[in-house]
C-alpha positions, 0 to 999 in steps of 0.5 A: 385628401379630399375628392376633388380638391387640388390633391385629387386621389390617385385612380390611375388606370381606372377605366372609363367608357364615353358614350356620345354620337358627339364626335367632338366631346368625344374627342375632347373627353378621351384627350381630357381624361387619358391625359390624367392617366385614366384608360378611355374607350369611346363609342358613338351609340347606347347600344354599342355602349351596352355592348361593351359594358360586358366585355370592357367592364368599366369603372364609371361611364360618362354619357350626354342625352345624345347616347340614348338610341331612342328619345329621351334620357333612357340609356342610364335605364338600359345601363341599370338592367345590365349594370347597378353598380357602375357610376354614370355622369350624365352631361347636359347640353345648352337649352336642353331638359334635365333628366327626369325623375326616374333617370336621375335615380338612375344617375350619380351625377349630372353636371347641366353645365360642365368644364374640364374641372368640374369633369374631373372632380366628378369622375374622381369622386365617383370612381372613390365612392364606387371603390369604397362603398359600393352598395352590395344587394344580398339575394342568398340564393339557395344552391347552385347556379349552372351558367353555361355560355361560349363566351368567357366575358358573359360567364365572367359578367354572370360570375361577378354579379352572383358571386357577391350575392352568395350564390353558388356558380358554376359555369360551362362553355358549352352544352356538352360541358354543361351537360356533364356539369349538370350531372356533377353539382345538381344545379338549382338554376340553370343560365342557358344561352341560346346560340352556341357552337356545337350543341346548340341551346335548344337542343341542350335544353331539350336534352336538361328537361330529359334529365331533370324535368323540373329544373329551372332553366332561364335562356340567354339570348340577343334581342333578335332572337325572340323567335327561337325564345319561343321555341325555348318555351316550348320545350319547358324554359322558365324564362329568359334574360337579354345579353348583355344580361338584364340584371334586373331581370336576372334578379327578379327571377332569383328572387321568385326562385327563393321566395316560393322556396321550390322549384316551379312544375313546369311539366304542365 
């Protein structure tokens, strides 16, 4: 049995995220895919789409160029910053330029002129492919990573990204719990959310640095919290990643720490 044939492999229940500003296209794809047993979530902007990825964890994303919150085919690049492996299918529009080479490297399929059959075949093909042969980029990061965040969905996203890369991950849901875990596990790196109830991220960072001045701490923040990031740097934070998690940046940080083979001296 081959993907896309009349004997389509069973992929019932797979989760598909549709991102488009076109309400008619969203409705049509929703009706088409749910009728074939898929679980479908539709959103009208790329910003909401990136936020939805963390909570819904789709098996596949379908977009058109209207999904972008800025000009051009930019949304796939944003997807790859947060999720390196989810298949992306881009749908073309009449008279529209094809994605540029950089975008083409981020998507699995571009359907310039698509039919219902073409969409269904492509969806099945890439869901099957992602389940059977998903590439894993091993980092083999030495030591233990402590992730502190009050939102379980974000902690789960970090665990799913880090554990297949042979990283040991321990999690805490508050600053107070994080300090306890710090003493128990002696982590090599801390990922720390800025905004949490109770002890906020800046207070937790200050206390972590008092206990272990040379321990690298990477802050996790929303885009609009850059003023808090500046305060975190002043307290000794190594770097920050944007929520939903910018996995490319996180991987670069891990690669740096692995390459140096030591904890950076952040105390000057």
